[in-house]
C-alpha positions in Angstrom: -51.6 143.4 -231.5 -51.8 146.6 -233.5 -48.8 148.3 -231.7 -46.5 145.3 -231.8 -46.0 141.8 -230.6 -47.1 140.8 -227.1 -44.8 138.0 -225.7 -46.0 136.1 -222.6 -43.9 133.3 -221.3 -42.6 131.2 -218.4 -39.0 130.3 -217.7 -37.6 127.9 -215.3 -34.0 127.2 -214.3 -31.8 126.1 -211.5 -29.8 128.9 -209.7 -26.5 127.8 -208.3 -24.5 129.7 -205.7 -23.3 129.7 -202.1 -25.1 130.1 -198.8 -24.7 133.7 -197.6 -24.2 132.4 -194.0 -22.1 129.2 -194.1 -20.7 129.4 -197.7 -21.8 125.9 -198.7 -22.9 125.3 -202.3 -26.6 125.5 -202.9 -28.9 125.1 -205.9 -32.5 126.5 -206.0 -35.1 126.1 -208.7 -36.3 129.4 -210.2 -39.5 129.8 -212.1 -40.6 133.2 -213.5 -43.5 134.5 -215.6 -43.0 137.4 -217.9 -44.9 139.5 -220.4 -43.6 142.3 -222.7 -44.9 144.3 -225.6 -42.4 144.5 -228.4 -43.2 147.6 -230.5 -42.9 147.7 -234.3 -40.0 149.9 -235.4 -40.5 153.5 -234.4 -37.2 154.9 -235.8 -35.6 154.9 -232.3 -33.4 152.1 -230.9 -35.2 150.2 -228.1 -34.4 146.8 -226.7 -38.1 145.8 -226.7 -38.6 146.4 -230.4 -39.3 144.1 -233.3 -36.3 143.7 -235.6 -36.7 142.0 -239.0 -39.8 140.1 -237.7 -37.8 138.8 -234.7 -37.7 139.8 -231.0 -34.8 139.3 -228.6 -36.0 137.6 -225.4 -32.7 137.3 -223.7 -32.7 140.6 -221.8 -36.3 140.1 -220.8 -35.8 136.6 -219.5 -32.5 137.5 -217.8 -34.0 140.5 -216.0 -37.0 138.4 -214.8 -34.8 135.6 -213.5 -32.3 138.0 -211.8 -35.1 139.9 -210.1 -36.6 136.7 -208.7 -33.4 135.6 -207.0 -33.0 136.0 -203.3 -30.8 138.9 -202.1 -28.9 136.6 -199.7 -29.5 133.0 -200.5 -29.3 130.5 -197.6 -29.0 126.7 -197.5 -31.9 126.6 -195.0 -33.8 129.3 -193.2 -32.3 128.5 -189.8 -28.7 128.2 -191.0 -26.4 129.2 -188.0 -23.6 130.3 -190.3 -19.9 130.2 -189.4 -18.0 130.4 -186.1 -16.5 133.9 -186.0 -13.4 132.7 -184.3 -12.6 129.4 -186.0 -14.5 129.8 -189.3 -16.1 126.3 -188.9 -19.7 125.7 -189.9 -21.8 125.8 -186.8 -24.2 123.3 -188.3 -21.4 120.7 -188.2 -20.9 121.4 -184.5 -24.3 120.8 -182.8 -22.9 120.3 -179.3 -20.9 123.6 -179.3 -22.3 126.2 -177.0 -22.2 129.7 -178.4 -19.7 132.1 -176.7 -20.6 135.7 -176.1 -17.5 137.7 -177.0 -16.2 140.0 -174.3 -16.3 143.7 -175.1 -12.6 144.8 -175.3 -13.5 147.8 -173.2 -14.4 145.5 -170.2 -11.5 143.1 -170.8 -9.3 144.7 -168.1 -11.9 143.9 -165.4 -11.4 140.1 -166.1 -8.1 140.3 -164.2 -9.7 141.4 -160.9 -10.7 138.5 -158.6 -14.4 138.0 -158.0 -15.7 139.0 -154.6 -18.5 137.6 -152.5 -21.5 139.8 -151.8 -21.0 139.6 -148.0 -17.2 140.5 -148.1 -18.0 144.2 -148.1 -20.3 144.0 -145.0 -19.1 144.0 -141.4 -20.3 141.5 -138.9 -21.2 143.9 -136.0 -24.2 146.2 -136.2 -22.2 149.0 -134.6 -19.6 149.1 -137.3 -22.1 148.7 -140.1 -24.4 151.5 -139.0 -27.4 149.2 -138.7 -30.9 150.6 -138.0 -31.0 148.4 -134.8 -28.3 150.7 -133.2 -29.7 153.4 -130.9 -28.0 156.8 -131.0 
């Protein structure tokens, strides 16, 4: 091109890391396409500029690959993560039932005995103020 060198390319790699939920090692293939115009020297220092008939593709490829990576990689879309109490992987414990944590503000009520629904009602209509009672 008249303004500089137009570089178009494709890069592929394998990104290695850990699952954001269960912390197991994962590896994902990454493939990116990129295109950049490297201008001929204009007297100012730019990264995307031709230097001695050469261009530096490293920042271009690195930026394209990093932007294509997931923000929070997971080993699988339905990864249950870790048990908040024991730290064990929930995927390794398929028969474990999830526990709902008790709100600490309500923990004091757990000490009170459970009562039956009928315990607060009286047996005679006169004592209960039943609508069957005539006044």
